[in-house]
C-alpha positions in Angstrom: -4.9 28.9 13.4 -2.5 26.6 11.9 -5.0 23.9 11.1 -7.3 27.0 9.5 -4.1 28.1 7.3 -4.2 24.6 6.2 -7.2 24.6 5.2 -7.0 27.6 2.8 -4.3 27.0 2.2 -5.9 22.8 0.8 -9.2 24.7 -1.0 -6.9 27.1 -2.6 -4.4 24.2 -4.8 -7.7 22.4 -5.4 -9.4 25.4 -6.9 -6.3 25.9 -8.9 -6.4 22.3 -10.0 -10.3 22.2 -10.6 -10.0 26.0 -12.6 -6.7 24.5 -14.5 -7.4 23.3 -18.4 -5.6 19.6 -19.0 -6.3 16.6 -21.4 -7.0 13.2 -20.6 -3.3 12.3 -19.6 -2.9 14.8 -17.3 -6.3 14.3 -15.8 -5.5 10.8 -15.4 -2.5 11.6 -13.5 -4.0 13.6 -11.0 -6.4 11.2 -10.3 -3.5 8.5 -10.0 -1.7 10.9 -7.6 -4.7 11.2 -6.0 -5.7 7.9 -5.2 -2.2 6.8 -4.4 -2.5 9.2 -1.4 -5.3 8.1 -0.1 -4.5 4.6 -0.1 -0.9 5.1 1.0 2.3 4.1 -0.8 2.9 1.8 1.9 -0.4 -0.3 2.2 0.1 -0.5 -1.7 4.0 -1.5 -1.2 2.6 -4.1 2.0 0.0 -5.4 -0.3 2.3 -6.2 -3.5 4.9 -8.1 -0.9 2.2 -10.2 0.8 1.8 -12.1 -3.2 4.2 -14.8 -3.0 3.2 -15.9 0.0 5.7 -18.4 2.5 7.4 -21.3 2.3 6.4 -24.2 4.1 9.1 -26.8 5.2 7.5 -30.0 5.4 10.6 -32.5 5.2 14.2 -31.7 5.9 15.8 -30.2 8.6 14.1 -27.7 10.5 10.6 -29.9 9.7 10.2 -31.8 12.7 10.4 -30.9 16.4 13.8 -31.3 17.4 14.5 -29.0 14.1 12.4 -26.3 14.9 9.5 -26.8 13.2 8.4 -24.1 11.2 4.4 -25.2 10.2 2.8 -27.5 13.0 2.1 -30.8 11.0 -0.6 -33.3 12.1 0.5 -36.5 12.5 -2.1 -39.3 12.4 
């Protein structure tokens, strides 16, 4: 029952939005908000936070097996 009430409210909100007169900038704002809601703000932030990558220690303290290696190194 609660789900049908939410569905009716969503349909009414969508109908009101489609019937509303708007210019191009308002339309683009609504589209942007809808895309953000669909993809989720958390997933966008997660994607943006992974851009920098991680630093790999190749020499110095922490690079050897006794110093607690952070990356696997192949020794030839």
